[in-house]
Every structure is written in C-alpha cells, then in structure tokens.
C-alpha positions in Angstrom: 102.8 68.0 42.0 100.1 67.2 44.3 100.5 65.2 47.4 98.1 63.0 48.6 97.4 62.6 52.7 100.1 60.0 53.1 102.8 61.9 51.3 102.9 59.9 48.3 102.7 61.8 44.9 99.4 61.0 43.3 100.6 62.0 40.1 103.5 59.2 40.0 101.3 56.6 41.5 98.6 56.9 38.9 102.1 56.3 36.3 103.0 53.3 38.2 99.3 52.2 38.1 99.5 52.6 34.2 102.6 50.6 34.0 101.1 47.8 36.3 98.6 47.2 33.9 98.6 44.8 31.0 100.5 45.5 28.0 97.9 46.5 25.1 98.6 45.2 21.0 99.1 48.5 19.4 96.1 49.1 17.6 94.3 49.1 20.9 96.9 51.5 22.6 96.5 53.8 19.7 92.6 53.8 19.8 92.7 54.8 23.4 95.0 57.6 23.1 92.8 58.7 20.1 89.6 58.5 22.3 91.3 60.2 25.1 92.5 63.0 22.9 89.1 63.2 21.4 87.4 63.8 25.1 90.1 66.6 25.8 89.4 68.1 22.3 85.6 67.9 22.6 86.0 69.5 26.3 88.1 72.5 25.1 85.1 73.0 22.1 82.6 73.0 25.0 84.6 75.4 26.9 85.1 77.9 23.7 81.2 77.5 22.9 80.2 78.5 27.0 82.5 81.4 26.7 81.1 82.7 23.3 77.8 82.4 24.6 78.5 84.3 27.8 80.0 86.8 25.6 76.8 86.9 23.4 74.6 87.0 26.7 77.0 90.0 28.2 76.7 92.2 25.0 73.1 91.6 24.6 72.7 93.2 28.2 71.6 89.7 29.8 73.0 88.8 33.3 
C-alpha cells in the first residue's frame, strides 16, 4: 500500500473519507458506480486502440 509522507496509508484514508460522506439513495449510488465502470471500460478501450495503432505503425515500418 502507498504511504503518504506522514506515514498514513493513502488508500485507507480515501476509504475513510468516502465513508464519512453522506449516504446516497440506491439509484444515485448505482449511477455513480456505473459512471465509474464506464470510464474504466473506456480507458481500457483507448489503451487497446493505442496498442493496435502502434502495432500497425510498426508493421508498416514507421517509428
């Protein structure tokens, strides 16, 4: 786990911060989780597209 300069675990402090927030209705919670999952999925697609493009350029003899 990552330690911040003052020795506190950043991952755990983020969890505590999220638990300290207001409790959200189930629908809003679901929508936030879906938004987060959509962004992660889009990031994976973008990385895969960049890899594919790099492979195509390499095969075509480009740098």
